[in-house]
N, C-alpha and C positions, 0 to 999 in steps of 0.2 A: 325648568323641570327639576324636581327634587332628586337629589342623588340617590335616594332610597329606591327609585325606580330604574336606575341604570344597571345594566347587566354587570355582574361581578367580573366577567372576563373581558369587558371593554378595554381596549388598549393593548391586549395581548396579541402579539403577532402569531398567526397560525404557522407553525413550524412543520413542514413536511418531514416524514421520516427519511433518514439517509438511505440511499439505495445500497443494497448489499449485492455484491457480485454473485453471479450464478456459478462461477468457477470454484474449484476446490481452493481452500484457504491454506495453501502451502506457505510455510514460513521458515526462515533461517533462525538461528539462535538469536541474532540481533533483532530480527523482525518480531519474534515472540516477546523479547524484552521491551521493545517499543510499544507493543499492544498492551502489555501489562502496565507499563508506565502511564499510558493514556488512561487506562481504567482508574488507576490510583489518582492521577491528576484530576479527572472528572469527578471522582467521589469527593475529593477535597473541595472542588468548585461547587458541587451540589450542596454540600454541607454549609459552605459559606453563603450560598444563595438563600438557603433555608434560614440561616441566622439573620440575614438582613430582610428577609421577606420579599425579595425582588422576584415577582412572578415570571417576568421575562427571562431572567437569568436561570430560574428554576426550570422553566420549560426547555431552554436551550441545553443546559447541562444534563437534564434528564434524557432528552432525545439523543444527545451525543453519547451519553453513558450506555443507553440501550444498544446503540450501534457497536461500540467497542466491546461491550460484554458479549454480544453475539459473535463478533470476530474472534474474541478470546475463546469462546466455547467451541468454535469450529476450526481453530488453528491446528494444522498438522505439521509438527516440527519435522523438517527434513534433515537428516544427517548429512554432513559434508561428504561429497563423493570422493571415494578413494582413487578411483580410476580417472586420471587426468588426460587420458588419450582421446576422450570425447567430451563434448560440451554437455553439462548436466545442470540441474537446478543448483544454484550456489556457486557455479563456476565463474571465474574471472576470465574474460575472453578479450584478446587483443585482435582487432581486425584492421585491415588496410582497405579503404574504399577505393573504387575505381578512379576517383579524382585525386588519389594520393594521400588523403587524410588518414592518419592512424587514430583509432579510437579504442578505448578500453571500457568494457562494461562488466558488471556483475549481474547475474540473473537471479532475481529475488522474488519474493511474494508481492502481491499487489499493494498492500499497505505500506511497504517499505521502499517501493520503487521511487527513485528521484533521478531522472535522466540528467539533470544539471550537475548532479554529484556522481554520475557514473554508474547508476544502478537502474536496471530496467525490469519491468514485470515479466514473469515467465509466460504470461498470456499475450504479450505484445508481439506484433508481427515479426520484428527482428529476432526476438528470443525464440519464437517458434521456428524460425528459419535456422537458427544456430543449434538448437537442441539435437543431440545425437550426432553432430558433425565432428570432424577431426581437423587437425592442423593441415592446411593446404586446401581444404574444401572451400568452394566459392558459393556464397548464398546471395539471394536477393536482399537488398538493403535499401528501402525507400524506392527511389526511381532508378537505382543503379545496382551495383554488385559490390560485395566485400569478400576478401579472402581472409580466412582464419590464420593468424600468425602464431598465436600462443594461447594455451589453455592452462589456467592455474587453479 
């Protein structure tokens, strides 16, 4: 078959749009900076993809840029809480689980959450249990309980 009759888009992977959370897009200052850096990085990637003419890279970078531009447009910067007596968005919380483990978490926006690095999304079950609580309060944490030891 002649290449003249092959669809121009043959070989392009269909890229589904990235899902956007239905929750408010609350962000810390670091979270906002992260989103802004992603937009800049993807603008550069898209320009490079256009320069090489790689349609797959153009499609991927365009899709990702649409996601991060949407996240930037809906970002709601949350100031650091002055009141350290209760857990709030942006708080660093130290808890002791009922099995004796001590864990520290910072409650942040969805895009900046990284449990392996000690940050959890404000919409996670643990963060939801912690928000509004004070030192000494006990909350459900997974299959057990955790006592709040420190709020920073």
